VEXVEX-15484 format. One record per atom (N, C-alpha, C, O): chain; x, y, z. Coordinates in Angstrom, 2 decimals, decimal comma. Atoms other than C-alpha are relative to their C-alpha. Layout:
BEGIN
{unit A; px X; py Y; pz Z}
...
***
This chain:
BEGIN
{unit A; px -1,31; py 0,53; pz -0,29}
{unit A; px 6,83; py 8,40; pz 10,38}
{unit A; px 0,42; py 0,48; pz 1,38}
{unit A; px 0,28; py 1,66; pz 1,72}
{unit A; px -0,48; py -0,37; pz -1,33}
{unit A; px 8,25; py 8,35; pz 13,87}
{unit A; px 1,21; py 0,91; pz -0,12}
{unit A; px 2,03; py 0,73; pz -1,03}
{unit A; px -1,16; py -0,89; pz 0,09}
{unit A; px 10,76; py 11,12; pz 14,56}
{unit A; px 1,28; py -0,77; pz 0,30}
{unit A; px 1,26; py -1,73; pz 1,07}
{unit A; px -1,27; py 0,65; pz -0,30}
{unit A; px 14,44; py 10,13; pz 14,54}
{unit A; px 0,44; py 0,30; pz 1,42}
{unit A; px -0,04; py 1,24; pz 2,06}
{unit A; px -0,53; py -0,21; pz -1,34}
{unit A; px 16,32; py 9,84; pz 17,78}
{unit A; px 1,41; py -0,54; pz 0,07}
{unit A; px 1,99; py -0,92; pz -0,95}
{unit A; px -1,35; py 0,51; pz -0,21}
{unit A; px 19,63; py 8,76; pz 19,24}
{unit A; px 0,13; py -0,46; pz 1,44}
{unit A; px -0,58; py 0,00; pz 2,33}
{unit A; px -0,29; py 0,43; pz -1,35}
{unit A; px 20,98; py 6,95; pz 22,23}
{unit A; px 1,51; py -0,15; pz 0,14}
{unit A; px 2,23; py -0,31; pz -0,84}
{unit A; px -1,43; py 0,16; pz -0,28}
{unit A; px 24,38; py 6,71; pz 23,89}
{unit A; px 0,13; py -0,72; pz 1,34}
{unit A; px -0,59; py -0,44; pz 2,29}
{unit A; px -0,29; py 0,68; pz -1,25}
{unit A; px 25,74; py 4,39; pz 26,53}
{unit A; px 1,50; py 0,08; pz 0,25}
{unit A; px 2,31; py 0,01; pz -0,68}
{unit A; px -1,41; py -0,09; pz -0,38}
{unit A; px 29,01; py 4,72; pz 28,40}
{unit A; px 0,35; py -1,16; pz 0,91}
{unit A; px -0,46; py -1,58; pz 1,74}
{unit A; px -0,48; py 1,09; pz -0,83}
{unit A; px 31,04; py 1,97; pz 29,98}
{unit A; px 1,49; py 0,14; pz 0,23}
{unit A; px 2,08; py 1,14; pz -0,17}
{unit A; px -1,41; py -0,08; pz -0,33}
{unit A; px 34,55; py 1,22; pz 31,16}
{unit A; px 0,92; py 0,05; pz -1,22}
{unit A; px 2,05; py 0,54; pz -1,14}
{unit A; px -0,84; py -0,01; pz 1,20}
{unit A; px 35,83; py 0,78; pz 27,59}
{unit A; px -0,31; py 1,15; pz -0,93}
{unit A; px 0,31; py 1,26; pz -1,99}
{unit A; px 0,34; py -1,15; pz 0,83}
{unit A; px 34,24; py 3,95; pz 26,19}
{unit A; px -1,49; py 0,16; pz -0,16}
{unit A; px -2,28; py -0,43; pz 0,59}
{unit A; px 1,41; py -0,27; pz 0,26}
{unit A; px 30,95; py 5,17; pz 24,79}
{unit A; px -0,39; py -0,55; pz -1,35}
{unit A; px 0,44; py -0,70; pz -2,25}
{unit A; px 0,53; py 0,52; pz 1,25}
{unit A; px 28,74; py 3,80; pz 22,06}
{unit A; px -1,32; py 0,71; pz -0,27}
{unit A; px -2,19; py 0,76; pz 0,60}
{unit A; px 1,23; py -0,69; pz 0,35}
{unit A; px 26,04; py 5,75; pz 20,24}
{unit A; px -0,68; py -0,66; pz -1,18}
{unit A; px -0,06; py -1,40; pz -1,95}
{unit A; px 0,76; py 0,58; pz 1,09}
{unit A; px 23,31; py 4,78; pz 17,84}
{unit A; px -1,12; py 0,95; pz -0,40}
{unit A; px -1,81; py 1,51; pz 0,46}
{unit A; px 1,14; py -0,75; pz 0,51}
{unit A; px 20,87; py 6,66; pz 15,63}
{unit A; px -1,21; py -0,92; pz -0,01}
{unit A; px -1,08; py -2,11; pz -0,29}
{unit A; px 1,22; py 0,78; pz -0,04}
{unit A; px 17,28; py 5,49; pz 15,97}
{unit A; px -0,89; py 0,47; pz -1,15}
{unit A; px -1,32; py 1,62; pz -1,19}
{unit A; px 0,78; py -0,29; pz 1,19}
{unit A; px 15,33; py 5,34; pz 12,70}
{unit A; px -1,27; py -0,84; pz 0,03}
{unit A; px -1,37; py -1,78; pz 0,82}
{unit A; px 1,18; py 0,87; pz 0,10}
{unit A; px 11,92; py 3,96; pz 11,78}
{unit A; px 0,43; py -1,42; pz -0,40}
{unit A; px 1,49; py -1,62; pz -1,00}
{unit A; px -0,29; py 1,40; pz 0,33}
{unit A; px 11,82; py 0,16; pz 11,38}
{unit A; px 0,13; py -0,17; pz -1,51}
{unit A; px -0,50; py 0,55; pz -2,28}
{unit A; px -0,20; py 0,28; pz 1,43}
{unit A; px 12,96; py -1,26; pz 8,03}
{unit A; px -1,33; py -0,26; pz -0,71}
{unit A; px -1,47; py 0,04; pz -1,90}
{unit A; px 1,29; py 0,29; pz 0,60}
{unit A; px 9,37; py -2,38; pz 7,43}
{unit A; px -0,66; py 1,27; pz -0,54}
{unit A; px -1,34; py 1,23; pz -1,57}
{unit A; px 0,57; py -1,27; pz 0,45}
{unit A; px 8,34; py 1,29; pz 7,14}
{unit A; px 0,52; py 0,33; pz -1,39}
{unit A; px -0,26; py 0,70; pz -2,27}
{unit A; px -0,61; py -0,34; pz 1,28}
{unit A; px 10,76; py 1,82; pz 4,27}
{unit A; px -0,33; py -1,03; pz -1,07}
{unit A; px -0,41; py -0,69; pz -2,25}
{unit A; px 0,34; py 1,06; pz 0,96}
{unit A; px 9,88; py -1,53; pz 2,64}
{unit A; px -1,34; py 0,27; pz -0,66}
{unit A; px -1,58; py -0,17; pz -1,79}
{unit A; px 1,33; py -0,29; pz 0,54}
{unit A; px 6,33; py -0,26; pz 2,12}
{unit A; px -0,01; py 1,18; pz -0,95}
{unit A; px -1,01; py 1,42; pz -1,63}
{unit A; px -0,07; py -1,15; pz 0,90}
{unit A; px 7,48; py 2,83; pz 0,20}
{unit A; px 0,24; py -0,45; pz -1,43}
{unit A; px 0,80; py -1,52; pz -1,68}
{unit A; px -0,25; py 0,30; pz 1,41}
{unit A; px 7,55; py 2,90; pz -3,58}
{unit A; px 1,50; py 0,00; pz -0,28}
{unit A; px 2,26; py 0,72; pz 0,37}
{unit A; px -1,41; py 0,05; pz 0,37}
{unit A; px 10,87; py 2,06; pz -5,18}
{unit A; px 0,41; py 1,37; pz -0,55}
{unit A; px -0,32; py 1,96; pz -1,34}
{unit A; px -0,45; py -1,29; pz 0,53}
{unit A; px 12,90; py 5,22; pz -5,86}
{unit A; px 0,43; py -0,14; pz -1,46}
{unit A; px 0,69; py -1,24; pz -1,94}
{unit A; px -0,48; py -0,02; pz 1,38}
{unit A; px 13,86; py 6,22; pz -9,38}
{unit A; px 1,46; py -0,42; pz -0,02}
{unit A; px 2,16; py -0,27; pz 0,98}
{unit A; px -1,41; py 0,39; pz 0,08}
{unit A; px 17,21; py 4,88; pz -10,58}
{unit A; px 0,93; py 1,16; pz 0,34}
{unit A; px 0,68; py 2,30; pz -0,03}
{unit A; px -1,00; py -0,99; pz -0,42}
{unit A; px 20,20; py 6,71; pz -9,11}
{unit A; px 1,31; py -0,31; pz -0,72}
{unit A; px 2,31; py -0,67; pz -0,10}
{unit A; px -1,15; py 0,39; pz 0,80}
{unit A; px 22,64; py 6,15; pz -11,95}
{unit A; px 1,26; py 0,80; pz 0,32}
{unit A; px 2,37; py 0,29; pz 0,21}
{unit A; px -1,16; py -0,83; pz -0,34}
{unit A; px 24,90; py 9,03; pz -10,89}
{unit A; px 0,58; py -0,37; pz 1,36}
{unit A; px 1,76; py -0,15; pz 1,61}
{unit A; px -0,44; py 0,35; pz -1,34}
{unit A; px 25,09; py 7,75; pz -7,31}
{unit A; px -0,06; py 1,17; pz 0,98}
{unit A; px 0,30; py 1,00; pz 2,15}
{unit A; px 0,03; py -1,18; pz -0,88}
{unit A; px 24,56; py 11,26; pz -5,90}
{unit A; px -0,95; py -0,22; pz 1,17}
{unit A; px -0,63; py 0,14; pz 2,30}
{unit A; px 0,95; py 0,23; pz -1,10}
{unit A; px 21,49; py 10,23; pz -3,89}
{unit A; px 0,56; py -1,00; pz 1,01}
{unit A; px 0,44; py -0,79; pz 2,22}
{unit A; px -0,58; py 1,00; pz -0,90}
{unit A; px 23,23; py 7,15; pz -2,47}
{unit A; px 1,13; py 0,61; pz 0,83}
{unit A; px 1,21; py 0,38; pz 2,04}
{unit A; px -1,13; py -0,59; pz -0,72}
{unit A; px 26,35; py 9,13; pz -1,55}
{unit A; px -0,47; py 1,06; pz 1,00}
{unit A; px 0,11; py 1,20; pz 2,07}
{unit A; px 0,55; py -0,98; pz -0,93}
{unit A; px 24,28; py 11,90; pz 0,03}
{unit A; px -0,64; py -0,71; pz 1,19}
{unit A; px -0,44; py -0,30; pz 2,33}
{unit A; px 0,62; py 0,76; pz -1,09}
{unit A; px 22,27; py 9,37; pz 2,05}
{unit A; px 1,06; py -0,66; pz 0,87}
{unit A; px 0,89; py -0,74; pz 2,09}
{unit A; px -1,08; py 0,65; pz -0,77}
{unit A; px 25,48; py 7,59; pz 3,11}
{unit A; px 0,68; py 0,97; pz 0,94}
{unit A; px 1,35; py 0,55; pz 1,89}
{unit A; px -0,63; py -1,00; pz -0,88}
{unit A; px 26,63; py 10,85; pz 4,69}
{unit A; px -0,52; py -0,11; pz 1,43}
{unit A; px 0,18; py 0,25; pz 2,37}
{unit A; px 0,57; py 0,18; pz -1,34}
{unit A; px 24,31; py 10,07; pz 7,62}
{unit A; px 0,90; py -0,92; pz 0,83}
{unit A; px 1,10; py -0,68; pz 2,02}
{unit A; px -0,82; py 0,96; pz -0,73}
{unit A; px 26,55; py 7,15; pz 8,55}
{unit A; px 1,42; py 0,50; pz 0,24}
{unit A; px 2,12; py -0,02; pz 1,11}
{unit A; px -1,33; py -0,58; pz -0,22}
{unit A; px 29,73; py 9,22; pz 8,26}
{unit A; px -0,06; py 1,21; pz 0,94}
{unit A; px 0,98; py 1,81; pz 1,24}
{unit A; px 0,15; py -1,19; pz -0,84}
{unit A; px 28,35; py 11,98; pz 10,52}
{unit A; px 0,78; py -0,11; pz 1,30}
{unit A; px 1,31; py 0,89; pz 1,79}
{unit A; px -0,72; py 0,15; pz -1,27}
{unit A; px 29,93; py 10,54; pz 13,66}
{unit A; px 1,48; py 0,33; pz -0,15}
{unit A; px 2,03; py 1,08; pz 0,66}
{unit A; px -1,42; py -0,27; pz 0,19}
{unit A; px 33,47; py 10,58; pz 12,31}
{unit A; px 0,21; py 1,46; pz -0,42}
{unit A; px 1,21; py 2,07; pz -0,06}
{unit A; px -0,10; py -1,40; pz 0,39}
{unit A; px 32,83; py 14,00; pz 10,75}
{unit A; px -0,10; py 0,90; pz 1,24}
{unit A; px 0,65; py 1,87; pz 1,36}
{unit A; px 0,15; py -0,79; pz -1,23}
{unit A; px 31,68; py 15,38; pz 14,12}
{unit A; px 1,27; py -0,08; pz 0,85}
{unit A; px 1,68; py 0,92; pz 1,45}
{unit A; px -1,25; py 0,13; pz -0,75}
{unit A; px 34,81; py 14,00; pz 15,76}
{unit A; px 1,09; py 0,89; pz -0,58}
{unit A; px 1,86; py 1,49; pz 0,17}
{unit A; px -0,99; py -0,89; pz 0,63}
{unit A; px 36,97; py 15,87; pz 13,23}
{unit A; px -0,26; py 1,45; pz 0,38}
{unit A; px 0,66; py 2,18; pz 0,75}
{unit A; px 0,35; py -1,39; pz -0,32}
{unit A; px 35,10; py 19,12; pz 13,82}
{unit A; px 0,33; py 0,31; pz 1,45}
{unit A; px 0,96; py 1,32; pz 1,75}
{unit A; px -0,22; py -0,21; pz -1,42}
{unit A; px 35,24; py 18,77; pz 17,60}
{unit A; px 1,49; py 0,09; pz 0,32}
{unit A; px 1,90; py 0,91; pz 1,14}
{unit A; px -1,44; py 0,01; pz -0,26}
{unit A; px 38,97; py 18,00; pz 17,55}
{unit A; px 0,74; py 1,10; pz -0,77}
{unit A; px 1,93; py 1,32; pz -0,53}
{unit A; px -0,65; py -1,04; pz 0,78}
{unit A; px 39,67; py 20,83; pz 15,09}
{unit A; px 0,96; py -0,55; pz -1,04}
{unit A; px 1,90; py 0,13; pz -1,45}
{unit A; px -0,86; py 0,65; pz 0,98}
{unit A; px 41,27; py 18,39; pz 12,64}
{unit A; px -0,62; py 0,17; pz -1,38}
{unit A; px -1,77; py -0,23; pz -1,59}
{unit A; px 0,56; py -0,16; pz 1,34}
{unit A; px 40,82; py 19,29; pz 8,98}
{unit A; px -0,11; py -1,35; pz -0,71}
{unit A; px 0,72; py -2,23; pz -0,52}
{unit A; px 0,18; py 1,21; pz 0,80}
{unit A; px 39,51; py 16,60; pz 6,65}
{unit A; px 1,06; py 0,03; pz -1,09}
{unit A; px 1,17; py 1,02; pz -1,81}
{unit A; px -1,10; py 0,03; pz 0,97}
{unit A; px 42,43; py 15,53; pz 4,45}
{unit A; px -0,23; py -1,01; pz -1,11}
{unit A; px 0,62; py -1,18; pz -1,98}
{unit A; px 0,30; py 1,01; pz 1,00}
{unit A; px 40,78; py 12,84; pz 2,35}
{unit A; px -0,90; py -1,05; pz 0,59}
{unit A; px -1,18; py -1,02; pz 1,79}
{unit A; px 0,95; py 1,00; pz -0,49}
{unit A; px 38,47; py 9,86; pz 2,61}
{unit A; px 0,57; py -0,79; pz 1,17}
{unit A; px 1,71; py -1,24; pz 1,16}
{unit A; px -0,39; py 0,75; pz -1,21}
{unit A; px 38,58; py 8,16; pz 6,01}
{unit A; px -0,59; py -1,39; pz -0,13}
{unit A; px -1,80; py -1,55; pz -0,29}
{unit A; px 0,42; py 1,40; pz 0,11}
{unit A; px 38,43; py 4,38; pz 5,84}
{unit A; px 0,08; py -0,64; pz 1,37}
{unit A; px 1,16; py -0,70; pz 1,97}
{unit A; px 0,06; py 0,68; pz -1,30}
{unit A; px 37,31; py 2,59; pz 9,01}
{unit A; px -0,95; py -1,19; pz -0,13}
{unit A; px -2,02; py -1,20; pz 0,48}
{unit A; px 0,91; py 1,07; pz 0,41}
{unit A; px 35,85; py -0,69; pz 7,67}
{unit A; px -0,50; py -0,91; pz 1,11}
{unit A; px -1,45; py -1,66; pz 0,88}
{unit A; px 0,48; py 0,85; pz -1,09}
{unit A; px 35,45; py -2,42; pz 11,05}
{unit A; px -1,16; py 0,64; pz 0,76}
{unit A; px -1,79; py -0,02; pz 1,59}
{unit A; px 1,08; py -0,71; pz -0,70}
{unit A; px 32,92; py 0,20; pz 12,25}
{unit A; px -1,33; py -0,22; pz -0,72}
{unit A; px -1,39; py -0,23; pz -1,95}
{unit A; px 1,34; py 0,21; pz 0,56}
{unit A; px 29,20; py -0,40; pz 11,75}
{unit A; px -0,43; py 1,14; pz -0,91}
{unit A; px -1,02; py 0,90; pz -1,96}
{unit A; px 0,40; py -1,15; pz 0,82}
{unit A; px 28,66; py 3,13; pz 10,42}
{unit A; px 0,65; py -0,05; pz -1,38}
{unit A; px -0,01; py 0,20; pz -2,39}
{unit A; px -0,69; py 0,11; pz 1,29}
{unit A; px 31,27; py 2,64; pz 7,70}
{unit A; px -0,63; py -1,12; pz -0,83}
{unit A; px -0,85; py -0,96; pz -2,03}
{unit A; px 0,59; py 1,14; pz 0,70}
{unit A; px 29,77; py -0,74; pz 6,80}
{unit A; px -1,37; py 0,36; pz -0,58}
{unit A; px -1,69; py -0,03; pz -1,70}
{unit A; px 1,32; py -0,41; pz 0,48}
{unit A; px 26,28; py 0,76; pz 6,50}
{unit A; px 0,12; py 0,97; pz -1,17}
{unit A; px -0,61; py 0,87; pz -2,16}
{unit A; px -0,24; py -0,92; pz 1,12}
{unit A; px 27,57; py 3,60; pz 4,31}
{unit A; px 0,45; py -0,79; pz -1,22}
{unit A; px -0,02; py -0,53; pz -2,33}
{unit A; px -0,51; py 0,79; pz 1,11}
{unit A; px 29,43; py 1,08; pz 2,18}
{unit A; px -1,11; py -0,81; pz -0,67}
{unit A; px -1,11; py -0,97; pz -1,89}
{unit A; px 1,14; py 0,73; pz 0,56}
{unit A; px 26,22; py -0,97; pz 1,74}
{unit A; px -0,82; py 0,90; pz -0,92}
{unit A; px -1,30; py 0,46; pz -1,96}
{unit A; px 0,76; py -0,94; pz 0,82}
{unit A; px 24,46; py 2,13; pz 0,40}
{unit A; px 0,73; py 0,34; pz -1,29}
{unit A; px 0,11; py 0,53; pz -2,33}
{unit A; px -0,80; py -0,41; pz 1,14}
{unit A; px 27,30; py 2,96; pz -1,95}
{unit A; px 0,32; py -1,13; pz -0,96}
{unit A; px 0,54; py -0,89; pz -2,15}
{unit A; px -0,44; py 1,15; pz 0,79}
{unit A; px 28,09; py -0,54; pz -3,21}
{unit A; px -0,75; py -0,21; pz -1,32}
{unit A; px -0,09; py -0,49; pz -2,32}
{unit A; px 0,67; py 0,27; pz 1,27}
{unit A; px 25,34; py -0,89; pz -5,86}
{unit A; px 0,47; py 0,88; pz -1,15}
{unit A; px 0,48; py 0,43; pz -2,30}
{unit A; px -0,41; py -0,90; pz 1,06}
{unit A; px 26,61; py 2,12; pz -7,81}
{unit A; px 1,52; py 0,06; pz -0,14}
{unit A; px 2,04; py 0,11; pz -1,25}
{unit A; px -1,44; py -0,26; pz 0,02}
{unit A; px 30,29; py 2,42; pz -6,84}
{unit A; px 0,88; py -1,21; pz 0,31}
{unit A; px 2,09; py -1,15; pz 0,09}
{unit A; px -0,79; py 1,14; pz -0,42}
{unit A; px 31,39; py -1,03; pz -5,62}
{unit A; px 0,42; py 0,16; pz 1,46}
{unit A; px 0,15; py 1,18; pz 2,08}
{unit A; px -0,42; py -0,01; pz -1,41}
{unit A; px 32,88; py -1,89; pz -2,23}
{unit A; px 1,17; py 0,94; pz 0,22}
{unit A; px 2,08; py 1,04; pz -0,60}
{unit A; px -1,10; py -0,85; pz -0,47}
{unit A; px 35,12; py 0,60; pz -0,40}
{unit A; px 0,44; py 1,05; pz -1,04}
{unit A; px 1,63; py 1,32; pz -1,21}
{unit A; px -0,28; py -1,01; pz 1,03}
{unit A; px 34,87; py 3,23; pz -3,17}
{unit A; px 0,41; py 1,31; pz 0,68}
{unit A; px -0,44; py 2,00; pz 1,26}
{unit A; px -0,50; py -1,16; pz -0,74}
{unit A; px 37,05; py 6,03; pz -1,81}
{unit A; px -0,64; py 1,31; pz -0,44}
{unit A; px -0,91; py 2,17; pz 0,40}
{unit A; px 0,62; py -1,24; pz 0,46}
{unit A; px 35,53; py 8,75; pz -3,99}
{unit A; px -1,41; py 0,17; pz 0,53}
{unit A; px -1,80; py 1,27; pz 0,93}
{unit A; px 1,37; py -0,05; pz -0,50}
{unit A; px 31,98; py 7,90; pz -2,94}
{unit A; px -0,02; py 0,27; pz 1,50}
{unit A; px -0,83; py 1,05; pz 1,99}
{unit A; px -0,09; py -0,26; pz -1,45}
{unit A; px 32,95; py 7,77; pz 0,74}
{unit A; px 0,48; py 1,43; pz 0,25}
{unit A; px 0,01; py 2,08; pz 1,19}
{unit A; px -0,48; py -1,37; pz -0,15}
{unit A; px 34,82; py 11,06; pz 0,32}
{unit A; px -1,14; py 0,99; pz -0,18}
{unit A; px -1,29; py 1,92; pz 0,61}
{unit A; px 1,14; py -0,88; pz 0,24}
{unit A; px 31,73; py 12,73; pz -1,13}
{unit A; px -0,95; py -0,02; pz 1,21}
{unit A; px -1,37; py 1,03; pz 1,69}
{unit A; px 0,91; py 0,13; pz -1,14}
{unit A; px 29,55; py 11,37; pz 1,70}
{unit A; px 0,58; py 0,67; pz 1,25}
{unit A; px -0,15; py 1,32; pz 2,00}
{unit A; px -0,63; py -0,62; pz -1,16}
{unit A; px 32,05; py 12,50; pz 4,34}
{unit A; px 0,00; py 1,52; pz -0,11}
{unit A; px -0,20; py 2,21; pz 0,88}
{unit A; px 0,03; py -1,46; pz 0,18}
{unit A; px 32,24; py 16,01; pz 2,85}
{unit A; px -1,41; py 0,55; pz 0,21}
{unit A; px -1,57; py 1,62; pz 0,78}
{unit A; px 1,39; py -0,43; pz -0,24}
{unit A; px 28,43; py 16,26; pz 2,84}
{unit A; px -0,26; py 0,05; pz 1,50}
{unit A; px -0,81; py 1,03; pz 2,01}
{unit A; px 0,19; py 0,03; pz -1,46}
{unit A; px 28,39; py 15,23; pz 6,51}
{unit A; px 0,70; py 1,17; pz 0,66}
{unit A; px 0,12; py 1,83; pz 1,53}
{unit A; px -0,74; py -1,12; pz -0,59}
{unit A; px 31,06; py 17,80; pz 7,36}
{unit A; px -0,70; py 1,33; pz -0,26}
{unit A; px -0,83; py 2,16; pz 0,64}
{unit A; px 0,66; py -1,28; pz 0,33}
{unit A; px 29,25; py 20,62; pz 5,54}
{unit A; px -1,28; py 0,21; pz 0,79}
{unit A; px -1,52; py 1,30; pz 1,31}
{unit A; px 1,26; py -0,11; pz -0,74}
{unit A; px 25,89; py 19,89; pz 7,18}
{unit A; px 0,28; py 0,24; pz 1,48}
{unit A; px -0,32; py 1,12; pz 2,09}
{unit A; px -0,29; py -0,14; pz -1,43}
{unit A; px 27,38; py 19,50; pz 10,66}
{unit A; px 0,61; py 1,36; pz 0,32}
{unit A; px 0,25; py 1,98; pz 1,32}
{unit A; px -0,61; py -1,31; pz -0,24}
{unit A; px 29,52; py 22,64; pz 10,39}
{unit A; px -1,05; py 1,10; pz -0,04}
{unit A; px -1,00; py 2,04; pz 0,76}
{unit A; px 1,04; py -1,02; pz 0,13}
{unit A; px 26,49; py 24,66; pz 9,29}
{unit A; px -0,98; py -0,01; pz 1,17}
{unit A; px -1,60; py 1,02; pz 1,47}
{unit A; px 0,97; py 0,12; pz -1,08}
{unit A; px 24,40; py 23,39; pz 12,21}
{unit A; px 0,65; py -0,42; pz 1,30}
{unit A; px 0,03; py -1,11; pz 2,12}
{unit A; px -0,78; py 0,45; pz -1,15}
{unit A; px 27,08; py 22,93; pz 14,87}
{unit A; px -0,67; py 0,33; pz 1,33}
{unit A; px -0,56; py -0,46; pz 2,27}
{unit A; px 0,69; py -0,35; pz -1,25}
{unit A; px 25,06; py 24,73; pz 17,56}
{unit A; px -1,04; py -1,04; pz 0,36}
{unit A; px -1,17; py -1,41; pz 1,53}
{unit A; px 1,00; py 1,03; pz -0,25}
{unit A; px 22,26; py 22,19; pz 17,19}
{unit A; px 0,66; py -1,33; pz 0,36}
{unit A; px 0,16; py -2,07; pz 1,21}
{unit A; px -0,73; py 1,23; pz -0,31}
{unit A; px 24,78; py 19,33; pz 17,21}
{unit A; px 0,43; py 0,01; pz 1,47}
{unit A; px 0,29; py -0,99; pz 2,17}
{unit A; px -0,43; py -0,11; pz -1,40}
{unit A; px 26,15; py 20,58; pz 20,53}
{unit A; px -1,18; py -0,14; pz 0,97}
{unit A; px -1,05; py -0,74; pz 2,03}
{unit A; px 1,18; py 0,12; pz -0,85}
{unit A; px 22,63; py 20,87; pz 21,98}
{unit A; px -0,46; py -1,47; pz 0,10}
{unit A; px -0,81; py -1,94; pz 1,18}
{unit A; px 0,38; py 1,41; pz 0,00}
{unit A; px 21,79; py 17,29; pz 20,95}
{unit A; px 1,00; py -0,82; pz 0,82}
{unit A; px 0,61; py -1,68; pz 1,60}
{unit A; px -1,03; py 0,71; pz -0,77}
{unit A; px 25,11; py 16,04; pz 22,34}
{unit A; px -0,17; py 0,24; pz 1,49}
{unit A; px 0,00; py -0,68; pz 2,29}
{unit A; px 0,23; py -0,31; pz -1,41}
{unit A; px 24,37; py 17,81; pz 25,62}
{unit A; px -1,14; py -0,80; pz 0,58}
{unit A; px -1,05; py -1,29; pz 1,70}
{unit A; px 1,15; py 0,79; pz -0,46}
{unit A; px 21,01; py 16,08; pz 25,89}
{unit A; px 0,38; py -1,48; pz 0,12}
{unit A; px -0,03; py -2,15; pz 1,06}
{unit A; px -0,45; py 1,39; pz -0,07}
{unit A; px 22,62; py 12,71; pz 25,14}
{unit A; px 0,87; py -0,24; pz 1,22}
{unit A; px 0,75; py -1,27; pz 1,88}
{unit A; px -0,86; py 0,14; pz -1,17}
{unit A; px 25,22; py 13,28; pz 27,85}
{unit A; px -0,84; py 0,01; pz 1,28}
{unit A; px -0,61; py -0,78; pz 2,19}
{unit A; px 0,83; py -0,11; pz -1,20}
{unit A; px 22,56; py 14,32; pz 30,39}
{unit A; px -0,91; py -1,20; pz 0,20}
{unit A; px -1,04; py -1,70; pz 1,32}
{unit A; px 1,05; py 1,00; pz -0,16}
{unit A; px 19,95; py 11,65; pz 29,67}
{unit A; px 0,28; py -1,34; pz -0,69}
{unit A; px -0,38; py -2,34; pz -0,38}
{unit A; px -0,28; py 1,23; pz 0,74}
{unit A; px 21,46; py 9,04; pz 27,34}
{unit A; px -0,90; py -0,19; pz -1,21}
{unit A; px -0,74; py -1,17; pz -1,94}
{unit A; px 0,92; py 0,10; pz 1,14}
{unit A; px 18,69; py 9,68; pz 24,76}
{unit A; px -0,32; py 1,38; pz -0,53}
{unit A; px -0,23; py 2,38; pz 0,18}
{unit A; px 0,48; py -1,24; pz 0,61}
{unit A; px 17,50; py 12,34; pz 22,33}
{unit A; px -1,02; py -0,39; pz -1,05}
{unit A; px -0,86; py -1,40; pz -1,73}
{unit A; px 1,00; py 0,21; pz 1,04}
{unit A; px 14,43; py 12,54; pz 20,12}
{unit A; px -0,43; py 1,35; pz -0,54}
{unit A; px -0,59; py 2,31; pz 0,22}
{unit A; px 0,49; py -1,21; pz 0,62}
{unit A; px 13,33; py 15,16; pz 17,65}
{unit A; px -1,53; py -0,03; pz 0,00}
{unit A; px -2,16; py -0,36; pz -1,00}
{unit A; px 1,46; py 0,07; pz -0,17}
{unit A; px 9,77; py 15,41; pz 18,94}
{unit A; px -0,72; py 1,01; pz -0,87}
{unit A; px -1,92; py 0,89; pz -1,09}
{unit A; px 0,64; py -1,02; pz 0,83}
{unit A; px 9,13; py 18,42; pz 16,74}
{unit A; px -0,04; py -0,40; pz -1,47}
{unit A; px -0,53; py 0,37; pz -2,30}
{unit A; px -0,02; py 0,43; pz 1,40}
{unit A; px 9,61; py 16,40; pz 13,54}
{unit A; px -1,43; py -0,19; pz -0,50}
{unit A; px -2,29; py -0,65; pz 0,26}
{unit A; px 1,36; py 0,19; pz 0,51}
{unit A; px 6,55; py 16,36; pz 11,26}
{unit A; px -0,35; py -1,49; pz -0,06}
{unit A; px 0,50; py -2,34; pz -0,31}
{unit A; px 0,47; py 1,39; pz 0,02}
{unit A; px 4,48; py 13,20; pz 11,41}
{unit A; px -0,65; py -0,30; pz -1,34}
{unit A; px -1,11; py -1,42; pz -1,56}
***
């Protein structure tokens, strides 16, 4: 599997970032996962898409006060797609769980987050070349 990466572009209206994952075809070839009736796996995986908003909260020093709904953003839409089969659309509890997971992981590894952000600012790209293949 190719290591994950990220890119960021800045323009007159602001900046836009994107996580770079292996192509969907890679995942299509994997065996189907076991049923996730509790939704814990889906909500944990959806935390990846809430990481951007979680990082913004941490950086701004704003405490999380409840589920953040931003349905026009691609990241929210992708998280919602992951959560929909178990919880339905715009399930606040599922999004809250995913956002709290993102916050906990980012807070625990904030030094690494800052290093990755620094590389993105300097070069516009980051890749975890040390990831196992």
